[in-house]
C-alpha positions, 0 to 999 in steps of 0.5 A: 500500500502506498501513502496516498491510499493510506491517508484517506483510511487514517483520516476515516479512522480518526473521524470514526474514533472522534464520532464514537467518542462523541457518541459515548460522551453524549455530546455533553458539555461539562456542567458550568462551574458554580460560583464560589460561596462567599462567606461573611466572617465576623469577630464574635467577641466584638459583636457580643460586646456591642450587643451587651452595651446596646441601649435596648439590651441595657434597658432590659438588663436593668429591668431584670436587676430592678426586679431581683432587687424588688423581689428581695425587698418584698421578701420573695426570696425564691423569685430573687434567687431565680433572677440572681441565677439568671443574671449570673448565667448571663454574665458567665455566657457574656464573659465566654463570648467577649473574652473567648470565642463562644458562639453568639447565636442568641445575638444573631437571632436578635438580628434575624429580621435584618440579617438577610438584607445585611448578607445581600449588602455584603454579597455573602450567603451566610455568616460565620464567626472568624473563630469557627475553624470547622465552619471555615475549613472549606472556605478559601480566604479569597471567598471570605468577606469581613463583616464585623464593622457592618454588624457592629452598626446594628447596635447602639453602643454608648460613646464611652464604650467605643474605646473599649470596643476598639481595644478588644479588637487587638486582644487575642481571645482566650482559648474557650476551655480555659475561659470556661474554667476561669469563669467557673472559678469567677476569675474572668 
């Protein structure tokens, strides 16, 4: 066989292989790439601090303190003790949130009606504490959007507390287990 008769056969064979390949793959195109999920990250300590000093929260807290004091003055020791335990538990939780990395689910729940608009504004699909390593494990740094300052604007923090809020930003949080132990020992 000469080269002139082999060339059409080789070309036909290549075309046949290409057609078989296309038929086998079903002429499908690869699925479009899903855009990367953008996640809003925040410093939970700062948000917890701001939520605590928010004027609305402070008014509710002072109301509880007055109720405990009034119950004690009336001799309603059961009610006083119940309110005192509640206030102590709130203080314990706040210490873990502000000085360590405890979750702030109840703070975010208080913002529930405003979170969808905030997430749209930031272009993120969800919010995750910057300290939640497990939740951020699969999220590349390029797909993280810092939203702490945006969350802080949701609270009415007295000007006298803003300096402490700024200082807290530069302080490294305590490991959560250590903070729990210290809080139980009333050292936090």
